[in-house]
N, C-alpha and C positions, 0 to 999 in steps of 0.2 A: 205773554209770549208765545211767537208764534216758532212752533220748531219743523223746518223742514225734512220731509224724511225721505230719502231714497229707495226704490223699492227693490236697487238694481236689476232692470226691464230687459232681459236679456242676457244677464249678465252683463249690461253698463252701466256706465256712471252716468248721473245724471238725466240721463232721457227720460224716466217719468218718475214724478213723486205726487206725496200728498202731504195733508200739513195739519199737526196738530196742537190744536190755541187748547192752553190751558190756564186753568187758577184754581187756586186748594186745588179741589178734589172736582170740581168743572170742569169735561173732556168736549172739545168739539173735534169731529173731525173732519179736513176737506176733502174729499177724494177718499176713490178708495184701491185705487187701481184694481189690474184683473185681479181673481179670487186666487190665482193660481201663485200672489206673492201673498197670499192673508200672513203665511208664516213668517216671511220679509220683514214684515211691519210689525210681527210682533214680536220679534225679533229688536226691533230697536225701538221699540216703546218698551219691554224689558229693561234698555239699556240705562231707562232714563225713570226706569224704578213707575213705570206705569202700564196696569194690569188693561189689556187688549177690553176687554170684556167689563170694564169699566166706561168705557164710550157706547152712551146712550142717545149722542145727535151728529148724525154723520151728511154732511154737503154736500151734493153731487151738482158740478155744473149741467154736465148732462150725461143722458148713457150711454154714450158708447165706449165698449166695454175695456179699454185701456182707463176708465173715467172710473168708470159706475160696476165694474165686470165685477166687483169682489162685495157690494153694498149686500148682497143678500147674505154671507155669514156676520156680517153687524147685525143686522134683524135678526137673525137668529141668536143671535147674546141679547137683545132685546130694544137693538136702534132702534133710533126712529129715521125712518131716511124724509133728506130733504128735495124736491126737486118738482123740475116745471109742471104743471100739470100736462102737458103734452108728451112727456117722459114717462108721467107717472102711470102708464095702463100698461106698457115694457117694461118694467117695474116688477110688476101686481102678477103679468101673464106674458115672458120674455119671449113665449116662441117666434114672433115676425120679428126679433130684433136678433136673433139668433139667425133665421133664416137668412136674416137681409146681410147678417155678419158673414155669417158661408157662401155666400155667391163673391165676397172683397176676399177672402180670405182660403177659404175650399179646405184642402188639409192640412193647414195650419190651424185650424180652433185651437183644437186641444192646447198643442207646442207653444200660442203665443195668451191663451186667454185660462182652458183653465173647463170648468164644468160654471154653465151662469144655470139658478135654479130663481122656482116662483118667489117675492116675497111677497108676507100675508100686508093685504090692504090696509089692516091694521097700524101699520107701522110703513106705511107712505104716505108722508105728506106734501100733498100740490101748495106752490107758491106761487104765488102774483106775482108781476112784473112791480118795486115800488114796492112791495109787502113785505112791513118793517118785522123779521124773528130774534123774539129776547130767548135766550138760552140762561138763566143765570143771570153773572153781570155781562153777560157778551149778548150785542146788538148786530146783527146780519139785515143788511139790504137787500135785498134782491134788484139786481139786472137783467129784466128782458134781454137777449145778446142774441138775436137773428143773422145768420149768415153763414157761420157753420153747419149750426144746427136749427132745425124751427123749435126745437127746444129747451136753448140752450140757455143757461145764466152764471150770468161773473156776482159773485159772492161780497159784496163792500162791509169791510170791517175797519171803523176808527180811518185813516187815510191809507187803508190797502186794499184790491184789488185780487182778489182769484179768481185769474181768468179764464181758467178751462184750457180751452183752444180757440177762441178768440180775439186776443192776442197776438196770434204767434208759436213762431217755437223760439226760444231763444238759446245754446249751450253755451253758460261760460265768455268771453266775448266775442264768440261765434256771431253769426249772420241772423234778425230775424229772419223767419221760414213761414207763411200760410202752412195750413194742415186743409185739403178741402178733397173729403171725401163726398160719396157720394152718401145720399142721395138729395141732402139739403142746401146745398151751395145756392149765396144768393149775392152777389158781389153790392150790391144796392144796397140790399137790407144790411150786410156788412159793414159797408161804411156809416149808414145810421150808428150801430152799435160803436164804432170805432168813435164818434164823432159825439154821443153820450157818457162813453166811458173819461174823455178829454172834460164833458163840461160835470166832472164829478174832481176833478186837479186831485189822484190820487201821488202822492209823494211814494210807493211804493207798487208794484206788482208781483206778484206771483203766479208763477208760471207751471202747469202740469207738467210740461216741459220746456224746460225747467229749472224751479227757482227763483230767486227775491229778483228784483231790477230796480234802480234808481230813474237812468235818465231817463223818462217818460214820453218829452219830445218829441225824443233822437228818436226809442222804441217805434212810437208809433207812427213816424217817417216814411221811418226803415221796411214794415209792414206795409204799409204803403203803398210802395215802389217794389218789391217782392210780389206781393201781389200782383199788379198788371201786369208786373212783367212774367209768371207764372202764366196768364191769365189772358194774354196776350200773346203767347206764346203756341198755346192751345187753338186760340180760335186761329191761327192764322194755320199750324201745322194739321190738326185735325184733316185739313181738307186735301194736303199734299200724302198724308200716311195716312188710305183708308183703312188699313189694319192695326186693330188694338194693338197686337204681339209687337207691332213696328212705331207706334208713337210711342207705347210704353218705353220702349228701349230707349228711342230717338233723345225722349226728356229725361231720362233716367243718368244719358251719357250732356246731355246740358248740362245741366243742376250739378252735377258731379264736376265737372269745367271749370264751370264758372268758380264752384269753390275753392276744385285747387286752384284756381287761377288770382285768390285775392289769402293763397296763401296759408289754407286753415291744413293742420296737423291727419292725417289719415285715422290718425283718434280719434280724435274730433268728429272728424268725416263718420266715420262708425258711432259715433251716438246720435249725430242728426237722424241715420239712415234708421236706426234703432229707434226713436221716437217720432220721426214723422217721415216715414220711407214716402221719398217724392211720387211711387208708383202709382196712390191712394188717388193723388189730385189728380192724377188723370181723368180718369175715368169722372170724377167729381164735376172739375174745371168742362169739361166736354159736353155732361149732360148738361148744364148754366147752357154754354154754347151753342145748344143744340135746341135748347128750350125758348129762348133769348135772344141769342145771334142770329146773324146771315150768314 
């Protein structure tokens, strides 16, 4: 059984989720959300008669705070945290992670994420590409999928893949949209990761932003189109709008107007902007083109 847990991020439905796998008394959690939402997860688990302290194995797709910011709370309960080797040191000593996030979110750090504390190294398990993790009767395959982040793992379970951010965000019947925050955006690696996921022929994708999706071919096609559209817009407009604040403002307007033209409701747009605010993607894509483009 895969249970989708909506953490109600910023009081918005279907913005950020995590996933519980349950078999008898064996529990695995994929993603944790920020530490600020630990109690929300606890409440959701209580509703299905699961004690949060019984979760002894947590898989995270990467160390961005909306995905693993609460991992330390589960580790304090005795859980092992499975993560890519490049992400592991930052869970053990999160100072650089906090500093990097603070450059993006500034004074909103506490409001968005809450505390981030170090995890005992004994509780952090590094997992390499294609490694198989067996937890009770559960078997997970780690798929190294950089592009969004250089420490990104998509977790395959049977014919399902928990995609983190590499498959973008899709809320309900809304569009598929990429998340492109700094510092690791690499469009070439991202495409390679999408090809890798397609080769696994999944039946379902489980997106942290948000939920279960079955129309796999269309999903990846739409993500590619959106990623190309966003990246080319930034590539061109970064030369026109030299001031970063203006570039962010114009990009926000571009994305918002495009969503409105698709007859997407204001409520759904607000959910997308909570899950995947477009302003984050400006600096990530600008950094990419400044490094690799002309």
